N, C-alpha and C positions, 0 to 999 in steps of 0.2 A: 374157444371153436364152437363154430356150429356142425352140427352132423347130421342126414338123413340120411334113413334108411328104408328102403321099401315103401315110401310115401306116398300114399293114393288118396288121390281124392273121387269123389263121385257125388256128380247130383242126377238122381235120378238113373235114368241110362245115360247121358254126357259123363263121360272120365274126363275131369280139370285136368287131374295130376297120375300119371300111370308109372308107379314102382319106381320112383324116383333116389336115387340115392347120390351122395356129395359131401362133401366136406370145407367148411369156409376156414383156413386157417388164420391164426396173426398173426401180423406183422406186413401184411399185404392188403392190397385193395382190390378185392375182388369183384370182377364186373358181371352180373346176371343178363344173359340178354335171351331172347325168343320174340317172335313174329307175335303181333297182336290173337291172343285168347290163347296161347301157349301155356299157361298157368303159373306167369312167374307171381303173380298179386296173391295168387290163392297159395303158391307154397312161400309168400313171405306171410302171409298171415297165416297160415299155420305154425311158421316159426313161434311168432308172437300168441302162439293159444287162440285167437280170435276164432278160428275152424278149429273142428277134428278130426283126424284123419280116416279116413274112410278104416284104411292099413298102412300099417310101417309106423314110424314112428321119427321125431327130432326131437333133439337136447341141444341146450345150450350150455357149455362147460359139464355135460355129463348130465344134464337134469332137463324134464320138458319145462320149459318155462313159466307155467302155473306152480310150479316148486319150487322158482327159485325165489327165494326170503329180499324183501323189498326190491323186484324188478328194476324200477327205474330207475335206480343207482349199479345196473350190473348193464342195460340193456337199454338202448335208444331208440328208436325209432322214426322214418317217417316217410308213413304211406301217404295219408290225405292231408294239403294244408289248407284245404278247406275247411276241416274237422273242427272250429273252433268256435267259439260264441259270439256272433257279431258286436254284440252289446257291450262285448269287453274290448278295456283296453287289451295292450300288448302285453304290458305288464303286471296288469290283475289276471291275466290269463297264464304266466308263469308262476306267477303266486303262486294261483290256487294250484295247480300241479307241483309245486316245491312241497307245499303245504300236506297235501295227502301222502309224499314220502318223504318227508321228515328232511327237508332241503332247507337247509340256512335261506332268506330271504337274500341276502350279499350275492348267493351267486346267479338269483334275477338276473341283477345288474347288469355282473359278469359277462353272461352268455347275449345280453342285448348289445354289450360294447361288442365282441367277439361276432356277432351276424352284421352290425352295423346300423342297428335299430335304436339304440340309446336316445335318439333327438325327437324319434314318434313315439316313445314309449308308453306313453299318454292320450296317446290316440285311438279310439276304437279301431278294430281289428274291421268294422263291415267296410270304413273306407280304404282298407288296403289293395295295392294292387299285384298284380298275379304274382311277380316276385318279389314283393315285401312280404307276402304270405308264407312265400319257402323260405323265407328267411327265417322267419316267426318259427315255423317246421322245424328248420335246423335248429332253432337253439331250445325248443320243447325237446330235442334227440339230447342234444346236450348237456341238458340241465343237469341228472345224476351223475355226470361225469363219467360216464358206463366205460368199460372193456368190449362191452359188444354192438356194434352200430349196424342198422340196416334202414335204408336210404331207396324210396321207391321215387325215379324222375327226379333227382335232387335240384336240375339247373332247369327245369320248366318253368318260362317264363321270366329266365335272368338276362339282363343283358350282359356283352361281351367281359365287362370288368365282372363282375356278378359270377360270369361260368368260370374265368380264372381263379376267382376265390374260393367257390368251392372244391376245385380238383385241388387247389395248396393245401386247403383245408384235410379232405380224403388224405390225401399224402403224408401231410403231417403226424397225422390220427394214427395210420396203420406203420411208420415210423418208431411211434413210439409204444410199441407191441400192440396194438388195439385190431380185434377185431374188425374189417368193414366190408360189408356186403352193397353192392349197390348196383340197382337196375335205371338200364336205361337203353333208350331208341338213339342216341346220338351216338354212333359208332364213330366218329373221328374223336370224341371229346372222349372215349372209351379208351380210342387210341393211345393216348396223352396220359391218362388218368389208372390205368387199371393194371397191374401185374399178372392177371389168373383171370380166366374165363369159363364160366360155365355158362356154358349153351342148351337148351331145352326146343324142343319143337312139337306142339300137341300133346305135351305134358310128358314126354319121355326126354332123357338125357340124350343131347348130342353130341355134345364135346368136352372135356373136366382137361383145363392143358394152359398154359400159361401164353401169352398173347403173342410170342414169336413164336411158336411152335403150333399155334392156331393156326395163323397166318401162312405158316410155310406147309401145312398139310393141308390145307385148303385152296390151294391157289397153285400156280404154275409160274414158274420165274420164266421172263424170256428179255428180249436184246431188243432194243429201237436201232432200225437203219434208214437212213438218208442219203439218196444219192442227190447230186446236185438238178434242181430246177432244169427242165426243157433239154431232159436225156433220156427219155422212155426208152432206147435203143440201151444204156449203161443199166437199165434198173430189170428189164425183160434179162440182160445177160449173168448181173448178179444174183436173181433168182433162182435161173437156173443153175447157176453155181451152186448156190445154197443148196437144191434142194439133191441133187446131184450126191451131194456132201452127206446128205442124211438128214441135214435142217428140216422142220416146216416152216413156211413162210407165208404169214396175213398180212393181207394189206389194213392198213390203219388209214382211217381219211386223210385228207392233208398229204397223202400223198407217202407217207415213211411204211414201212416193212415191221413186220412184227415176226421176231425170230427165234423159236426154241429150238431145243436137240444139239446147240452147239455152241459152246463157250464164247463171252468175245476173242480173244488172242486166235481164233480159227476162224470166225467171220473176219476179224482182221486179213489173213493171210489168204483166206482166197478171194477176195476184194482187189489185196495185191493184184495176187494172181491173174485174174481175170480183166486185169487193167482198169478196175475201175475205180473212181474218185468218193468221198466215202465225206457229207459234211457233218454228218453224229452215227454213233455208236457209242450208245449207252444203256446200263443195267438196267431193270424196271422190276423194282418187288409190288407186289398188288398190295394193296391197303387190307384194312380190319373190314373196310365197308364191304368190298369187293370179296373179301374168304368167307365176310358173313353171309353175303349172300347167295355165293355159289353153294353152301352148304346147307340153308334154310331156301332155297328158291322154291322146290315143293312142295314147301308146309304152310304157304301163305293163305289164309281162308278167303282174302277180299283182295280182290284184283281187278284193274278199272276195264272196261272195255273199251273200242274205240270212237270218238266223238262222233255223234249219229248222224251232225250237218254234215261228216264226210259225205253220206248217202248224197244227198242234195245235188251234187255234181257228177254228169256222166261219165264214165271211169275210160280212160283212155285205154283200148286195147293194144295188146303188146305179142309180139312174135314167138316163138318159141327161145327165143336166145333173152328176154326180158326189153326189148326194143320197139318203139312205139309202132305201129303198123303203118307207112306208109310215108314215115319220115327216115331220120340217118339217127344213132345212136348219141351222136356228138350235138346235132340239136337242139335248143330247146322245144319243148314242146306248148303249143299255144294254150292257155286256161280256156276253161269254160268261164263264158260272161254270165252270170247272175243276175240278173235285173235286181238293181235296186229296190225299187217301186212298185208296189206290184202284185210282188211274186208271194206264195205260201209255201206252205210247209207240205208235202203227199200226207193222207190222213195217216195214221196209224196200223199198222198188221192186225188183221182179224177181220171178222165180216162187216160188212158195207151194208149200214142201212138201206131197205126199200128205198126206190125213186119214188115220188109222189105222185099219183095218179093224176091227179087235176092238171086237163091239159092247160097251157100258158094261152093268156087272152093273143089272138089277133092284132099284129097294129093296124090301125085305121091308115087304107089306101093315102098317098098324098096326090095330088091334079098330077097332071102328065103335063112333063113343061111343052110336049108336042103339042098340046089340044090349042085349036085356034082363039085369037083372042074373043075376046063375048060368050065362047061356047061354056055352056053349065056342062060338070062333072054329073054325073048320075047319084051322088050323095047329095048333093047339095039339093039344102033343105026347104029351098023357093023355088 
């Protein structure tokens, strides 16, 4: 078991991990989630003794990592798949790790087979793809047959078959009673792999619960209702009836209604009462990704802005109701045509350079077409 108590790490004035306490228990896959910069990698480094905490402590099986006898046989980790000498073959890389930990050489061939790299075992790792490097890192973590395993983004660079293999590997390791701690940004994969979640944001603990409880606590279930197309009167009548009964109704893209506050049987009864036929009445539960986004939406450090090219087109003026001025809400708005040749982007904001004081040359006057034939202009050199 991994246990962190009051774990804190500061780099100067920046606090990467702030009074973090949690437990990672054996027999389950525990997902470690959080936005970029939330402190996940720093926490894993402190678990493995690579960084010293500023305050607090973290133990594995009741002991700090540095105090564990022959730690590679008790703890396996994948933090950086690129941390391999490129001149060594996959087998020699694992063989050197095995010799340092007193692990038999036969174990090297075993883990190469487990991760599917036996056919390329004698190739230099510098020629490995990202996915092959991930497999080699997982092999190194499994080398000592440890009871505690930590993986940081283990499916990065893997194809669908490889992702499926890692998912089953994590589950099988946990089923054997091992402690499996996995950090990942792939919410869909965590939903299929993890049994428990630890979520942090800006170094602080946000959630520590099962996947099911996490989704329920950070999302609102709703019913999706759809009426026959071409019947806006029925849609409006049903909406009014549901709101009057205490429900909350939101419109979804495509014409469906999202209803909260009313159970499905009650929605069906109300639709029958107001004589509205339903094409769809289905329950909907938020995904892990939706629940995670709702919890962490205010803790993201890096956000995208609108595409700057959007400012090249003239904005369409709207009336107070959001309709284009001079038009109708149901009519399409004519797009602003931008020339494809010869157009230029406006200069960026900021002070503009002073205009060049040098006057432009005056073009030479051309002969008047109204002059009589044979008459010379005043600029004729003759």
